[in-house]
C-alpha positions as CSV (number, residue, x, y, z in Angstrom):
1,M,65.8,131.5,28.9
2,N,64.1,130.2,32.0
3,I,65.4,130.7,35.5
4,V,64.7,128.2,38.3
5,V,65.2,129.3,41.9
6,I,65.4,126.8,44.7
7,S,65.1,128.3,48.2
8,A,63.7,127.6,51.6
9,V,61.7,129.6,54.1
10,W,64.2,128.9,56.9
11,C,67.2,130.1,54.8
12,P,68.3,133.7,55.6
13,S,70.1,134.1,52.2
14,C,66.9,133.0,50.5
15,L,65.0,135.8,52.1
16,I,67.6,138.3,50.8
17,L,67.2,136.8,47.4
18,N,63.5,137.4,47.4
19,K,64.1,141.2,47.2
20,H,66.3,140.7,44.1
21,L,63.8,138.4,42.4
22,K,61.2,141.1,42.4
23,K,63.5,143.2,40.2
24,L,64.6,140.2,38.1
25,K,61.0,139.1,37.3
26,E,60.7,142.2,35.1
27,D,63.2,140.8,32.6
28,Y,63.3,137.0,33.2
29,D,60.9,134.1,33.4
30,I,61.4,132.8,37.0
31,T,60.0,129.7,38.5
32,K,60.6,129.3,42.2
33,Y,60.6,126.0,44.2
34,D,60.8,125.3,47.9
35,Y,63.6,123.0,49.0
36,D,61.3,121.3,51.6
37,F,57.9,121.3,49.9
38,D,58.9,120.6,46.3
39,E,61.2,117.6,47.0
40,D,60.6,115.7,43.8
41,I,61.4,118.7,41.6
42,V,64.4,119.7,43.8
43,K,65.9,116.1,43.4
44,K,65.6,116.5,39.6
45,Y,68.1,119.5,39.8
46,N,70.6,117.6,42.0
47,V,70.7,120.4,44.6
48,G,73.2,120.2,47.4
49,K,72.9,121.8,50.8
50,I,73.9,125.4,49.9
51,L,70.9,127.6,49.2
52,P,69.6,129.5,47.4
53,I,70.3,128.0,43.9
54,I,69.7,129.9,40.7
55,I,69.7,127.8,37.6
56,A,69.6,129.2,34.1
57,L,67.9,126.9,31.6
58,K,67.4,127.0,27.8
59,D,65.1,124.5,26.1
60,G,65.2,122.4,29.3
61,K,69.0,122.2,29.4
62,E,71.0,123.7,32.2
63,L,73.3,126.5,31.1
64,G,74.7,127.2,34.5
65,R,74.0,127.7,38.2
66,I,75.1,129.8,41.1
67,C,74.7,128.9,44.7
68,G,74.6,130.8,48.0
69,E,74.0,134.5,48.8
70,K,74.8,136.8,45.9
71,S,74.2,140.5,45.3
72,Y,71.8,141.7,42.7
73,E,74.7,142.7,40.5
74,E,76.3,139.3,40.8
75,I,73.0,137.6,39.8
76,L,72.5,140.0,36.9
77,E,76.0,139.4,35.6
78,F,75.5,135.7,35.8
79,L,72.2,135.8,33.9
80,R,73.5,138.3,31.3
81,G,76.3,135.9,30.5
82,F,73.7,133.7,28.7
83,D,71.8,136.5,26.9
84,V,72.2,136.2,23.2
């Protein structure tokens, strides 16, 4: 499973997420994109205006996504829901 994270430098919730990503990188393959600087890629994922976005992918297909500020435990629970 791959994880795509879309965030922005001006987003306070995204800054909080960065702390969680450090721990999550130990167990998950995470690719991070910037909402402003990676516009072409961000458009591909049909991102709205609520950041950050965490998208779980398997073989290029989206399994699910969560938006907005989440605790480490909420993110982990979301991701573990796709572990097989």
